[in-house]
C-alpha positions in Angstrom: -30.1 3.3 26.0 -31.1 2.9 22.3 -34.3 1.6 21.4 -35.0 -0.9 18.5 -36.7 2.0 16.9 -33.7 4.2 17.0 -31.4 1.6 15.3 -32.0 3.0 11.8 -30.8 6.5 12.6 -27.5 5.2 14.3 -24.4 5.8 12.4 -23.2 2.8 10.9 -19.6 1.6 11.8 -17.3 1.4 8.6 -14.0 -0.1 8.5 -11.7 -3.0 7.5 -12.4 -6.7 8.3 -9.3 -8.0 7.0 -6.0 -7.4 4.9 -3.9 -9.6 2.6 -0.4 -8.7 1.5 1.3 -9.9 -1.7 4.9 -9.3 -2.5 6.5 -10.4 -5.6 9.3 -13.2 -4.8 12.4 -11.7 -6.6 14.7 -9.6 -4.4 17.9 -7.5 -5.0 20.2 -6.6 -2.2 21.1 -2.8 -2.6 24.8 -3.8 -1.5 24.8 -5.9 -4.9 23.0 -3.2 -6.9 25.5 -0.6 -5.7 28.4 -3.0 -6.5 27.0 -3.5 -9.9 26.5 0.1 -10.8 29.8 1.0 -9.6 31.5 -1.3 -11.7 29.7 0.1 -14.6 30.4 3.7 -13.6 32.8 4.2 -10.6 31.5 8.0 -10.3 28.1 6.9 -9.1 29.2 4.6 -6.2 29.6 7.4 -3.6 26.3 8.9 -4.6 24.4 5.6 -4.3 26.1 4.5 -1.1 25.0 7.9 0.4 21.5 7.3 -0.9 21.1 3.9 0.7 22.5 5.3 3.9 20.1 8.1 3.9 16.9 6.2 3.0 17.5 3.3 5.5 16.6 0.7 2.7 18.1 -2.8 2.5 16.6 -4.4 -0.7 13.9 -4.2 -3.4 11.4 -6.7 -4.5 10.5 -6.7 -8.0 8.1 -8.5 -10.4 9.0 -11.6 -12.3 9.0 -11.3 -15.9 5.5 -12.9 -16.3 4.1 -10.5 -13.7 2.6 -7.0 -14.0 0.5 -4.9 -11.8 -2.7 -6.9 -12.7 -1.3 -9.9 -11.7 0.0 -8.4 -8.3 -3.4 -7.2 -7.6 -5.2 -10.4 -8.7 -2.8 -12.4 -6.3 -3.6 -10.3 -3.3 -7.2 -10.3 -3.9 -7.4 -14.0 -4.5 -5.8 -14.5 -1.2 -8.4 -12.0 0.5 -11.1 -13.8 -1.1 -10.2 -17.3 0.1 -10.2 -15.8 3.6 -13.7 -14.1 3.2 -16.6 -16.4 3.8 -19.3 -15.0 1.7 -18.6 -13.0 -1.5 -22.4 -12.7 -2.3 -22.4 -9.3 -0.6 -19.6 -7.9 -2.6 -20.6 -4.4 -4.2 -17.3 -2.7 -5.1 -13.9 -3.9 -6.3 -11.6 -0.8 -6.7 -7.8 -0.8 -7.3 -5.8 2.3 -6.3 -2.7 2.7 -8.1 -0.5 4.7 -10.3 0.8 1.9 -12.4 -2.1 1.6 -14.9 -1.8 -0.8 -17.9 -4.7 0.5 -20.1 -5.6 4.1 -20.8 -9.5 3.1 -20.7 -9.9 -0.2 -18.8 -9.3 -0.2 -14.9 -7.1 -3.0 -13.4 -10.1 -3.9 -11.2 -12.0 -4.9 -14.2 -9.1 -7.2 -15.4 -8.6 -8.6 -11.9 -12.4 -9.5 -11.8 -12.2 -11.6 -15.0 -8.8 -13.4 -13.9 -10.4 -14.4 -10.6 -13.6 -15.6 -12.1 -11.7 -17.7 -14.8 -9.7 -19.0 -11.9 -13.1 -20.2 -10.1 -13.2 -17.4 -7.5 -17.0 -16.6 -7.1 -16.8 -12.9 -7.8 -20.3 -11.6 -8.5 -21.0 -9.5 -11.7 -23.5 -7.2 -9.7 -20.4 -5.1 -8.7 -18.9 -2.0 -9.6 -15.2 -2.1 -10.8 -13.1 1.1 -10.9 -9.7 2.5 -10.5 -8.7 5.5 -8.3 -5.3 7.3 -9.3 -3.4 9.9 -7.1 0.2 8.7 -6.9 0.7 6.8 -3.7 -2.8 7.9 -2.2 -5.1 6.2 -4.6 -5.7 3.1 -2.2 -6.8 5.3 0.6 -9.1 7.6 -1.6 -10.7 4.3 -2.9 -11.1 2.9 0.8 -12.8 6.0 2.0 -15.0 6.2 -1.0 -16.1 2.7 -0.8 -16.7 3.1 2.9 -19.0 6.1 2.5 -20.8 4.3 -0.2 -21.4 1.4 2.1 -22.5 3.7 4.9 -25.3 5.3 2.9 -26.5 1.6 1.8 -29.6 0.3 3.9 -28.7 -3.3 3.2 -26.6 -5.6 5.7 -23.7 -7.8 4.7 -22.5 -5.7 1.6 -18.8 -5.2 1.2 -16.2 -3.9 -0.9 -12.5 -4.7 -1.6 -9.8 -2.4 -2.3 -6.5 -3.4 -3.8 -3.6 -1.0 -3.2 -1.1 -2.3 -5.9 1.9 -0.4 -7.6 5.2 -1.3 -9.5 7.7 1.6 -8.4 10.4 2.0 -11.2 12.9 4.8 -11.9 15.4 5.4 -14.4 18.5 3.4 -14.2 21.2 3.8 -13.4 20.2 6.5 -10.7 20.2 6.9 -7.1 16.4 6.7 -7.3 16.7 2.8 -8.2 17.3 2.1 -4.4 13.5 3.2 -3.7 12.0 1.0 -6.1 9.7 -1.8 -5.2 6.4 -3.9 -5.9 3.6 -5.3 -4.3 -0.1 -5.4 -3.6 -2.3 -5.2 -0.4 -6.0 -6.1 -0.6 -8.6 -4.5 2.0 -11.9 -5.9 2.9 -14.2 -2.9 3.7 -17.6 -3.5 5.3 -19.9 -2.4 7.9 -19.4 -3.8 11.5 -15.8 -4.4 10.7 -14.0 -7.2 12.6 -10.5 -5.4 12.4 -10.4 -1.5 12.2 -13.4 1.1 12.6 -12.5 4.2 10.4 -13.7 7.6 11.6 -14.6 8.9 8.1 -16.2 12.0 9.6 -13.1 13.4 10.9 -10.5 12.9 8.0 -8.2 15.6 7.7 -7.4 16.7 4.0 -5.0 18.6 2.0 -4.4 19.0 -1.7 -2.0 21.0 -3.9 -1.0 21.3 -7.4 2.8 20.5 -7.3 5.5 18.8 -9.6 7.3 17.0 -7.0 6.5 13.5 -8.6 5.1 12.5 -12.0 5.2 10.0 -14.7 4.5 11.2 -18.2 2.2 9.4 -20.4 4.0 6.6 -22.3 6.8 6.2 -19.6 7.1 3.4 -17.4 9.5 5.2 -14.9 8.6 8.0 -12.8 10.4 11.5 -12.4 10.9 12.7 -8.9 12.4 15.8 -7.3 13.7 14.1 -4.2 14.4 17.1 -1.8 11.3 19.0 -3.2 9.1 15.9 -2.6 10.2 15.5 1.0 9.1 19.1 1.7 5.9 18.8 0.0 5.2 15.4 2.0 5.9 17.5 5.5 3.9 20.4 4.4 0.8 18.2 3.3 1.2 16.2 6.5 1.0 19.3 8.8 -2.0 20.7 6.9 -4.0 17.5 6.8 -3.2 16.9 10.4 -4.3 20.4 11.5 -7.5 19.8 9.5 -8.1 16.3 11.2 -7.7 17.9 14.7 -9.9 20.7 13.9 -12.5 18.4 12.7 -12.1 16.3 16.2 -12.5 19.5 17.9 -9.0 18.9 19.8 -5.5 20.2 19.8 -2.8 18.5 18.0 -1.2 17.5 21.3 -4.3 16.0 22.6 -4.6 14.1 19.4 -1.1 12.8 19.5 -1.2 11.8 23.2 -4.4 10.2 22.6 -3.1 7.9 19.9 -1.8 4.5 20.7 -0.5 3.5 17.1 0.9 5.7 14.3 1.2 4.7 10.5 2.2 6.9 7.8 3.1 6.4 4.1 6.4 5.0 3.8 8.2 5.6 0.3 11.3 4.9 2.1 12.2 3.9 5.8 13.6 7.1 7.0 11.2 9.3 5.3 8.5 8.4 7.7 10.9 8.6 10.7 11.6 12.2 9.7 8.1 13.3 9.1 7.0 11.8 12.6 9.8 13.5 14.4 9.0 16.9 12.8 5.3 16.4 13.9 6.3 15.5 17.5 8.7 18.5 17.8 6.2 20.9 16.4 3.3 19.9 18.5 4.8 18.2 21.7 8.1 19.6 21.8 9.7 16.0 21.7 13.1 15.6 19.9 15.8 13.0 19.9 15.3 9.8 22.3 12.1 11.1 23.7 10.5 11.4 20.4 12.0 7.8 19.6 10.6 6.4 22.8 7.2 8.0 22.1 7.2 6.3 18.6 8.4 2.9 19.7 5.7 2.8 22.5 3.3 3.3 19.5 4.6 0.7 17.2 5.9 3.2 14.8 9.6 2.2 14.5 9.0 -1.5 14.6 6.5 -1.2 11.5 9.1 0.3 9.2 11.4 -2.5 8.7 9.4 -4.4 6.3 9.4 -1.3 4.0 13.1 -1.4 4.2 13.3 -5.0 3.1 10.5 -4.8 0.4 11.0 -1.4 -1.0 8.6 1.3 -2.0 5.2 -0.4 -3.1 3.5 3.1 -3.5 -0.2 2.9 -2.6 0.2 -0.3 -0.6 3.0 1.0 1.4 0.9 2.5 4.4 -1.2 -0.5 4.4 1.7 -3.0 4.4 3.1 -1.0 7.4 -0.3 -1.1 9.0 -0.4 -4.9 8.9 2.8 -5.4 10.4 2.3 -2.9 13.0 -1.0 -4.6 14.1 0.8 -8.1 14.2 3.6 -6.7 16.2 1.4 -5.0 18.7 -0.9 -7.8 18.9 2.1 -10.1 19.9 2.8 -7.6 22.6 -0.7 -6.8 23.8 -2.8 -9.8 23.0 -6.4 -9.0 23.3 -5.6 -5.6 24.9 -5.1 -4.3 21.3 -8.9 -4.0 21.3 -9.9 -0.3 21.3 -6.7 1.2 20.7 -6.6 4.2 18.7 -4.5 4.5 15.2 -3.5 7.7 13.2 -2.9 6.9 9.8 -1.3 9.3 7.4 -1.6 8.7 3.6 0.4 10.8 1.1 0.2 10.9 -2.6 2.6 13.0 -4.7 1.3 15.6 -6.9 -0.1 16.2 -4.1 -2.5 14.8 -1.6 -2.7 13.7 2.2 -5.2 12.2 4.0 -5.3 11.9 7.9 -7.5 9.3 9.5 -8.2 8.2 12.9 -9.2 4.4 13.5 -10.1 2.1 16.3 -9.1 -1.4 16.8 -12.4 -3.3 16.4 -13.5 -6.3 18.8 -12.9 -9.0 16.2 -9.1 -8.0 15.6 -7.2 -10.4 17.8 -9.0 -13.3 15.7 -8.2 -11.7 12.3 -4.5 -10.7 13.2 -3.9 -14.2 14.7 -4.9 -15.7 11.5 -2.3 -13.9 9.4 1.0 -15.3 8.2 2.9 -12.0 7.3 6.3 -13.7 7.7 5.5 -15.7 4.4 6.4 -12.3 2.9 10.1 -12.8 3.8 9.9 -16.7 3.5 9.0 -16.6 -0.2 11.6 -14.1 -1.2 14.0 -15.3 -3.9 17.4 -13.8 -4.1 17.8 -12.5 -7.8 20.7 -12.3 -10.0 21.9 -9.0 -11.5 20.7 -10.5 -15.0 17.1 -11.2 -13.6 17.1 -7.6 -12.2 18.3 -6.1 -15.3 15.7 -8.0 -17.3 13.0 -6.3 -15.3 14.8 -2.9 -15.8 15.0 -3.4 -19.5 11.2 -4.1 -20.0 8.6 -3.9 -21.1 9.1 -6.0 -24.0 7.0 -6.2 -27.4 4.7 -8.9 -27.5 6.8 -11.5 -29.5 9.8 -11.2 -27.3 7.5 -11.5 -24.1 6.0 -14.6 -25.5 9.4 -16.2 -25.8 10.3 -15.1 -22.4 7.1 -16.3 -20.6 7.4 -19.6 -22.7 10.5 -20.5 -20.7 9.5 -19.1 -17.4 9.1 -21.3 -14.2 5.4 -19.9 -12.9 4.5 -21.4 -9.5 1.1 -23.1 -9.4 -1.8 -20.8 -8.2 0.0 -17.9 -9.8 -1.8 -15.3 -12.0 0.3 -14.3 -14.9 0.3 -12.1 -18.2 -0.5 -14.9 -20.9 0.4 -12.6 -23.6 -0.5 -9.4 -25.4 -2.5 -9.5 -28.5 -1.7 -7.8 -31.9 -4.2 -5.2 -31.0 -2.6 -4.4 -27.5 -5.2 -6.1 -25.4 -3.5 -8.1 -22.4 -4.8 -11.5 -21.4 -4.3 -13.1 -18.0 -4.5 -16.7 -16.6 -4.0 -18.4 -13.5 -1.7 -21.5 -13.4 
């Protein structure tokens, strides 16, 4: 039994206490997009239909004309702050993203100002910063802030991590079907209510590859599809091996001891393929037995939201995590407490982190308070013209001012008010 004198030497429990998801409302069905592109160029139809089938995607959510990555981040952070009782202990506000809007100032600083002007009591005694490594920026920010909180000797301190991105590719192209947009805000603190993270055993891998990149000045990414899938698999294998080594357990033992599995999901079938490869390699499971193993761990059920929303880059693993926890709580009730999670977070270019986590005691109350179905209740089917307006952007400041002047912006929404002559971006909340 620990004595009061031993308490200061105990390893602090660090993890997540809450998750908030924000997805912009406009949605384009991929069937409509394929039809539109085929009308423009019949030669592309077969390729696009094959791409839809091979990815498992159904639709893409994209930002309204008045939204950008700052407004998506602010919307998610605002929702999380409303659910957080006390922000006085906030020490870190970080955004993990590959959709920067400024070569100097981080999105986190813009978010801080936008929320403060809207009346959210964000203190100024915080550090705001941005982390970039393709889709893994949010995870790197999360474990970094977790480590900083772990060495603090003050109780009540916390951090907010926002995983926010807008995935855009050249159009027309088959890559269009894996676009998307959204933000997921994570509350990180000691003695977490939702998930306890095992930071000491995180498995890591990094390699300098050109599977995916976005040149300076480009709003669209460059991706080598097949090569990127290969890089994902190799990175997962290596980071998982490192994780198992740090746990002192065999890969088979780690997998069998895992109750839930969450991976980065650029598109639905990518994660399925990666999971099947891992199970085949370490457990000898293929086909239906592998599907059953994953279904028992909530894996397959958690992928459908990504198929309906699209790729949200840094937030995709955490959107999947939130929906998995919600679905598993509905199935298990309070028995969800103590369940073990294996989380794999990939960033092209490339890096992979594999983490273990445990569902915390307060999780049932936290999960029961979520309304994740609002992600789909609030979606709005967009016209091809609206979609094309997004694809044609960004616009010069004069054109943007005309567009936003006639936009119907819902109350409570953060929006890009305008871009000054010197290029500085200004944000407000309706």
